[in-house]
C-alpha positions as CSV (number, residue, x, y, z in Angstrom):
1,X,58.4,20.8,30.7
2,X,55.9,18.1,29.6
3,X,57.2,15.7,27.0
4,X,55.3,15.2,23.8
5,X,54.4,11.8,25.1
6,X,53.0,13.3,28.3
7,X,50.9,15.8,26.4
8,X,49.6,13.2,24.0
9,X,48.7,10.9,27.0
10,X,46.8,13.8,28.6
11,X,45.1,14.6,25.4
12,X,43.9,11.0,24.9
13,X,42.6,11.0,28.5
14,X,40.6,14.2,28.0
15,X,39.3,13.0,24.6
16,X,38.0,9.9,26.3
17,X,36.3,11.9,29.0
18,X,34.5,13.9,26.3
19,X,33.3,10.6,24.7
20,X,35.0,11.3,21.4
21,X,34.9,8.1,19.2
22,X,38.1,6.1,19.0
23,X,38.7,6.7,15.3
24,X,38.3,10.5,15.8
25,X,40.7,10.4,18.8
26,X,43.4,9.0,16.6
27,X,42.9,11.6,14.0
28,X,43.0,14.4,16.6
29,X,46.1,13.0,18.3
30,X,47.9,12.9,15.0
31,X,46.9,16.5,14.4
32,X,48.2,17.4,17.9
33,X,51.5,15.6,17.3
34,X,51.9,17.5,14.1
35,X,51.2,20.8,15.8
36,X,53.8,20.1,18.6
37,X,56.5,19.5,16.1
38,X,56.0,23.0,14.8
39,X,55.6,24.8,18.1
40,X,58.4,26.5,20.0
41,X,59.5,24.5,23.1
42,X,59.0,27.5,25.3
43,X,55.3,27.5,24.4
44,X,55.0,23.8,25.3
45,X,56.6,24.6,28.7
46,X,53.5,26.7,29.4
47,X,51.1,24.2,31.0
48,X,48.2,26.5,30.4
49,X,48.9,26.6,26.7
50,X,49.2,22.8,26.5
51,X,45.9,22.4,28.4
52,X,44.2,25.0,26.1
53,X,45.5,23.2,23.0
54,X,44.1,19.8,24.3
55,X,40.7,21.5,25.2
56,X,40.4,23.0,21.7
57,X,41.1,19.7,20.1
58,X,38.6,17.9,22.3
59,X,35.9,20.6,21.8
60,X,36.5,20.4,18.0
61,X,36.2,16.7,18.3
62,X,32.7,17.1,19.8
63,X,31.9,19.6,17.0
64,X,33.1,17.1,14.4
65,X,30.8,14.5,16.0
66,X,27.8,16.9,15.8
67,X,28.6,17.7,12.1
68,X,28.8,14.0,11.4
69,X,25.4,13.4,13.0
70,X,23.9,16.2,11.0
71,X,25.4,14.9,7.8
72,X,23.9,11.4,8.7
73,X,20.5,13.0,9.3
74,X,20.6,14.9,6.0
75,X,21.5,11.6,4.2
76,X,18.6,9.9,6.0
77,X,16.2,12.8,5.0
78,X,17.4,12.6,1.3
79,X,16.9,8.8,1.3
80,X,13.5,9.0,2.9
81,X,12.3,11.7,0.4
82,X,13.5,9.7,-2.6
83,X,12.0,6.4,-1.4
84,X,8.6,7.8,-0.4
85,X,8.1,9.7,-3.6
86,X,9.3,6.9,-6.0
87,X,5.9,5.3,-6.1
88,X,2.2,6.3,-6.0
89,X,1.0,2.8,-5.0
90,X,-0.3,3.1,-1.5
91,X,1.0,-0.3,-0.3
92,X,4.4,0.3,-1.7
93,X,4.5,3.6,0.1
94,X,3.5,2.0,3.4
95,X,6.1,-0.8,3.0
96,X,8.7,1.9,2.4
97,X,7.8,3.8,5.5
98,X,8.2,0.9,7.9
99,X,11.4,-0.1,6.2
100,X,12.8,3.4,6.7
101,X,11.6,3.6,10.3
102,X,13.7,0.5,11.2
103,X,16.8,2.1,9.8
104,X,16.5,5.2,12.0
105,X,16.5,3.7,15.4
106,X,19.2,1.5,17.0
107,X,18.0,-1.9,18.3
108,X,14.7,-1.4,16.4
109,X,12.6,-4.5,16.5
110,X,9.5,-3.9,14.4
111,X,7.4,-1.1,12.9
112,X,3.7,-0.8,12.0
113,X,1.4,1.6,10.3
114,X,-2.3,1.9,10.8
115,X,-4.5,4.1,8.6
116,X,-7.9,5.7,9.2
117,X,-10.5,4.2,7.0
118,X,-14.2,4.8,7.5
119,X,-13.5,6.5,10.8
120,X,-11.5,3.6,12.3
121,X,-7.9,2.5,12.3
122,X,-7.0,-0.4,10.1
123,X,-3.8,-2.2,9.5
124,X,-1.6,-0.8,6.8
125,X,1.9,-2.3,6.9
126,X,4.4,-4.0,9.3
127,X,8.0,-5.1,9.2
128,X,10.3,-6.9,11.6
129,X,14.0,-6.4,11.8
130,X,14.5,-9.9,10.4
131,X,12.6,-8.9,7.2
132,X,9.3,-10.6,8.2
133,X,6.3,-8.5,7.2
134,X,4.4,-10.0,10.1
135,X,1.0,-9.2,8.4
136,X,-1.7,-8.2,10.9
137,X,-5.4,-8.1,10.1
138,X,-7.0,-7.2,13.5
139,X,-7.9,-3.6,14.3
140,X,-6.1,-2.0,17.3
141,X,-8.2,-1.9,20.4
142,X,-9.5,1.4,21.9
143,X,-7.0,1.2,24.7
144,X,-4.1,0.3,22.5
145,X,-1.2,2.7,21.7
146,X,-2.3,3.5,18.1
147,X,-5.8,4.5,19.3
148,X,-4.4,6.6,22.1
149,X,-2.0,8.4,19.7
150,X,-4.8,9.0,17.2
151,X,-7.1,10.4,19.9
152,X,-4.5,12.7,21.5
153,X,-2.9,13.6,18.2
154,X,0.5,13.6,19.7
155,X,3.6,11.3,20.0
156,X,3.4,8.8,22.9
157,X,6.5,6.9,24.2
158,X,6.3,3.9,26.5
159,X,9.8,3.4,27.9
160,X,9.2,-0.1,29.3
161,X,6.7,-2.7,28.2
162,X,6.3,-6.4,27.7
163,X,4.6,-8.5,25.0
164,X,3.2,-10.9,27.6
165,X,0.4,-9.6,29.9
166,X,1.0,-12.6,32.2
167,X,4.8,-11.9,32.4
168,X,6.2,-13.4,35.6
169,X,9.8,-12.5,34.9
170,X,10.3,-15.0,32.1
171,X,13.6,-14.1,30.5
172,X,12.2,-15.1,27.1
173,X,9.5,-12.4,27.3
174,X,10.3,-9.3,25.1
175,X,10.8,-6.1,27.1
176,X,11.6,-2.9,25.4
177,X,10.3,0.6,24.6
178,X,7.8,1.7,21.9
179,X,7.0,5.0,20.3
180,X,3.7,5.9,18.6
181,X,3.7,8.9,16.2
182,X,0.5,10.4,14.6
183,X,0.5,10.8,10.8
184,X,-1.1,14.2,10.4
185,X,-2.1,16.6,7.7
186,X,-3.5,20.0,8.7
187,X,-4.0,18.7,12.3
188,X,-6.1,15.8,10.9
189,X,-4.8,12.4,11.9
190,X,-4.7,10.1,8.8
191,X,-2.9,7.2,10.6
192,X,-0.4,6.2,13.2
193,X,3.2,4.8,13.0
194,X,4.5,2.6,15.8
195,X,8.1,1.5,16.3
196,X,9.3,-0.9,19.0
197,X,12.9,-1.6,20.0
198,X,14.5,-4.3,22.0
199,X,15.9,-2.1,24.8
200,X,13.9,-0.2,27.4
201,X,14.3,3.4,28.1
202,X,14.0,6.8,26.3
203,X,14.3,7.4,22.6
204,X,17.0,10.1,22.1
205,X,16.2,13.4,20.6
206,X,17.9,12.6,17.3
207,X,15.8,9.4,16.9
208,X,12.6,11.3,17.8
209,X,13.4,14.1,15.4
210,X,14.1,11.7,12.5
211,X,11.0,9.6,13.2
212,X,8.9,12.7,13.3
213,X,10.3,13.8,10.0
214,X,9.6,10.4,8.5
215,X,6.0,10.6,9.8
216,X,5.6,14.1,8.2
217,X,6.9,12.8,4.9
218,X,4.8,9.6,5.2
219,X,1.6,11.7,5.6
220,X,2.3,13.6,2.4
221,X,3.2,10.4,0.5
222,X,0.1,8.5,1.8
223,X,-2.3,11.4,0.8
224,X,-0.6,11.6,-2.7
225,X,-1.0,7.8,-3.1
226,X,-4.7,7.9,-2.1
227,X,-5.4,10.8,-4.4
228,X,-3.7,8.9,-7.3
229,X,-5.8,5.9,-6.3
230,X,-9.0,7.8,-6.4
231,X,-8.2,9.5,-9.7
232,X,-7.2,6.1,-11.2
233,X,-10.4,4.5,-9.9
234,X,-12.5,7.3,-11.3
235,X,-10.8,7.0,-14.7
236,X,-11.5,3.2,-14.8
237,X,-15.0,3.2,-13.3
238,X,-18.4,3.8,-14.8
239,X,-20.0,6.8,-13.1
240,X,-23.5,5.4,-13.2
241,X,-23.1,1.8,-11.9
242,X,-19.7,2.1,-10.2
243,X,-18.6,-0.9,-12.2
244,X,-15.2,-1.0,-14.0
245,X,-15.5,0.7,-17.5
246,X,-14.3,-0.3,-20.9
247,X,-10.8,0.9,-20.2
248,X,-10.5,-1.2,-17.1
249,X,-11.9,-4.1,-18.9
250,X,-9.3,-3.9,-21.6
251,X,-6.5,-3.8,-19.0
252,X,-7.9,-6.7,-17.0
253,X,-8.4,-8.8,-20.2
254,X,-4.8,-8.4,-21.1
255,X,-3.7,-9.4,-17.6
256,X,-6.0,-12.5,-17.7
257,X,-4.5,-13.6,-21.0
258,X,-1.0,-13.4,-19.5
259,X,-2.2,-15.4,-16.4
260,X,-3.8,-18.0,-18.6
261,X,-0.6,-18.4,-20.7
262,X,1.3,-19.1,-17.5
263,X,-1.2,-21.5,-16.0
264,X,-2.3,-23.2,-19.2
265,X,-5.9,-22.9,-18.1
266,X,-8.7,-21.4,-20.2
267,X,-10.9,-18.5,-19.3
268,X,-14.2,-17.1,-20.7
269,X,-15.5,-13.7,-21.8
270,X,-19.2,-13.2,-21.7
271,X,-20.9,-10.2,-23.3
272,X,-24.5,-9.7,-22.1
273,X,-27.3,-7.4,-23.2
274,X,-30.5,-6.5,-21.3
275,X,-33.6,-7.6,-23.2
276,X,-36.1,-4.8,-23.7
277,X,-34.1,-2.1,-22.0
278,X,-34.6,0.4,-24.8
279,X,-38.4,0.3,-24.2
280,X,-37.8,1.2,-20.5
281,X,-35.8,4.3,-21.4
282,X,-38.3,5.3,-24.1
283,X,-41.5,4.8,-22.0
284,X,-40.4,5.3,-18.4
285,X,-37.5,7.8,-18.9
286,X,-33.8,7.7,-18.4
287,X,-34.0,8.2,-14.7
288,X,-35.9,5.0,-14.3
289,X,-33.5,3.4,-16.8
290,X,-30.5,4.4,-14.7
291,X,-31.9,2.9,-11.6
292,X,-32.7,-0.3,-13.5
293,X,-29.1,-0.5,-14.6
294,X,-27.8,0.0,-11.1
295,X,-30.1,-2.7,-9.7
296,X,-29.1,-5.1,-12.6
297,X,-25.4,-4.6,-11.9
298,X,-25.9,-5.4,-8.2
299,X,-27.8,-8.6,-9.2
300,X,-25.0,-9.6,-11.5
301,X,-22.4,-9.2,-8.7
302,X,-24.5,-11.5,-6.4
303,X,-24.3,-14.3,-8.9
304,X,-20.5,-14.0,-9.6
305,X,-17.5,-15.5,-7.8
306,X,-15.0,-13.3,-6.0
307,X,-12.5,-13.9,-8.8
308,X,-14.9,-12.9,-11.6
309,X,-14.6,-9.5,-13.2
310,X,-17.7,-7.5,-14.2
311,X,-17.6,-4.3,-16.3
312,X,-20.1,-2.1,-18.0
313,X,-19.2,-2.3,-21.7
314,X,-21.5,0.5,-22.7
315,X,-25.2,1.3,-22.7
316,X,-27.0,-1.8,-21.3
317,X,-24.2,-4.2,-22.2
318,X,-22.2,-5.9,-19.5
319,X,-19.1,-7.9,-20.0
320,X,-17.8,-10.6,-17.6
321,X,-14.4,-12.3,-17.4
322,X,-14.6,-15.7,-15.8
323,X,-11.1,-17.1,-14.9
324,X,-10.4,-20.8,-15.3
325,X,-13.8,-21.6,-16.9
326,X,-14.9,-23.4,-20.0
327,X,-18.3,-23.7,-21.7
328,X,-20.1,-25.9,-19.1
329,X,-18.9,-23.7,-16.2
330,X,-20.0,-20.6,-18.1
331,X,-23.5,-22.0,-18.3
332,X,-23.5,-22.5,-14.5
333,X,-22.6,-18.9,-13.9
334,X,-24.9,-17.4,-16.5
335,X,-27.8,-19.5,-15.2
336,X,-27.3,-18.0,-11.8
337,X,-27.4,-14.6,-13.3
338,X,-30.7,-15.4,-15.0
339,X,-32.1,-16.7,-11.8
340,X,-31.1,-13.5,-9.9
341,X,-32.8,-11.4,-12.6
342,X,-36.0,-13.4,-12.4
343,X,-36.3,-12.5,-8.8
344,X,-35.7,-8.8,-9.5
345,X,-38.9,-6.8,-10.2
346,X,-39.5,-3.3,-11.3
347,X,-42.7,-1.3,-11.2
348,X,-44.3,0.9,-13.8
349,X,-46.1,4.1,-12.9
350,X,-49.4,2.2,-13.2
351,X,-48.3,-0.3,-10.6
352,X,-47.6,-3.1,-13.1
353,X,-44.5,-5.1,-12.2
354,X,-42.0,-6.4,-14.7
355,X,-38.6,-8.2,-14.8
356,X,-35.8,-8.4,-17.4
357,X,-33.7,-11.2,-18.9
358,X,-30.4,-11.1,-20.7
359,X,-29.0,-12.4,-23.9
360,X,-25.3,-13.3,-24.1
361,X,-22.4,-14.3,-26.3
362,X,-19.3,-16.2,-25.0
363,X,-15.7,-16.4,-26.2
364,X,-13.3,-18.8,-24.6
365,X,-9.5,-18.4,-24.5
366,X,-7.7,-19.8,-26.4
367,X,-10.4,-21.7,-28.2
368,X,-11.9,-18.6,-30.0
369,X,-9.0,-16.2,-30.0
370,X,-5.6,-15.7,-28.4
371,X,-5.7,-11.9,-28.1
372,X,-8.1,-9.5,-26.4
373,X,-9.5,-7.8,-29.4
374,X,-10.3,-11.2,-31.0
375,X,-12.0,-12.4,-27.8
376,X,-14.2,-9.4,-27.6
377,X,-15.1,-9.7,-31.3
378,X,-16.0,-13.4,-30.9
379,X,-18.2,-12.7,-27.9
380,X,-19.8,-9.7,-29.5
381,X,-20.5,-11.7,-32.7
382,X,-22.1,-14.4,-30.6
383,X,-24.2,-11.9,-28.8
384,X,-25.4,-10.4,-32.1
385,X,-26.5,-13.8,-33.4
386,X,-28.2,-14.7,-30.1
387,X,-30.2,-11.4,-30.1
388,X,-31.4,-12.2,-33.6
389,X,-32.2,-15.9,-33.3
390,X,-32.1,-17.0,-29.6
391,X,-33.0,-14.0,-27.5
392,X,-32.8,-14.7,-23.8
393,X,-30.1,-17.4,-24.2
394,X,-26.3,-17.6,-23.9
395,X,-24.4,-18.9,-26.9
396,X,-20.8,-19.5,-27.9
397,X,-18.8,-17.6,-30.5
398,X,-18.1,-19.2,-33.9
399,X,-15.1,-21.5,-34.4
400,X,-13.8,-20.5,-37.8
401,X,-16.7,-21.1,-40.1
402,X,-18.6,-23.3,-37.6
403,X,-22.3,-22.9,-37.1
404,X,-24.3,-22.1,-34.0
405,X,-23.8,-24.4,-31.1
406,X,-26.5,-27.1,-30.9
407,X,-29.4,-26.2,-28.7
408,X,-28.4,-28.6,-25.9
409,X,-24.8,-27.3,-25.7
């Protein structure tokens, strides 16, 4: 008859052969020992029974491993779903996707996402295993993995590759494997997700399954974020000129006040009105008037800096926010606008050409007001005075009961 010790030794050997994890081995051996203390000695004398008992425990150990893997996958699925639906900001979604990807694969080195934009792949997000976002700005080449994945609309795995095309066996050169997965919606590729790891060889089925699931969830989250972005842009844009509208102006003005408070630097609000625009609408029609507004808005944008904010306030009124500017700098910008407009000509039905000028009012933070409504009122009041007394010029708002700025200001 085999002793308890002998049976336990055999059981441990068979569990090791079946690759049962060490902690699970100990739990199963404790269970076996408990069973043997409650089994008749005659049953233990039967070698077949002892072997069967060990096999059952070993097989159940593998089953337990499978269950644990499935539980881990379900936890990963739940985490992915929560993280990818917690925001509708596109960049936040993309950053979450690459972060999740790194958690799904052992020895993951880095992950990237490329998105289709205007029929070409552009960089979306990247993350290394050390937390470095490793921002990339170049587009993937036509022979690169992302482009191949997008063309073939299927997952591609390269089991061994190097980051140095001139690799001569240098031990410092990275060698590993990489997987590229298409981000698809209704068989339409909207992007590509790449993941590289430090070890060469195949990705196992569990890793591929989870990465594919992540790609599917990412596709939905990206489309939702883009839809939200489009709707938000539409709600904050003027349909005629494409410029930000009054709602967007109010939001940007509040943000500029916060920024100015932090930096201690002033900024300016300029409200401008097209001189003689009503006559154009009345004599040439609204269709011509609309085209004039679109052309004027483009001319304004040419004269502004990249940091300046231009919005259509309503009708033929435009409002500009000029960060970190005071009165002399405002005049430089508005003079450029006037110069641009003097070079812009429109034609009447009889062939006669004409151009337009603008009249404007300026409010400076915090000189004229410390809150958005007060700044807009000060700029609007200055615009009203300029239209009545100094048409075609740009003047400042009043300071308390102060008079108009002197002509050379």
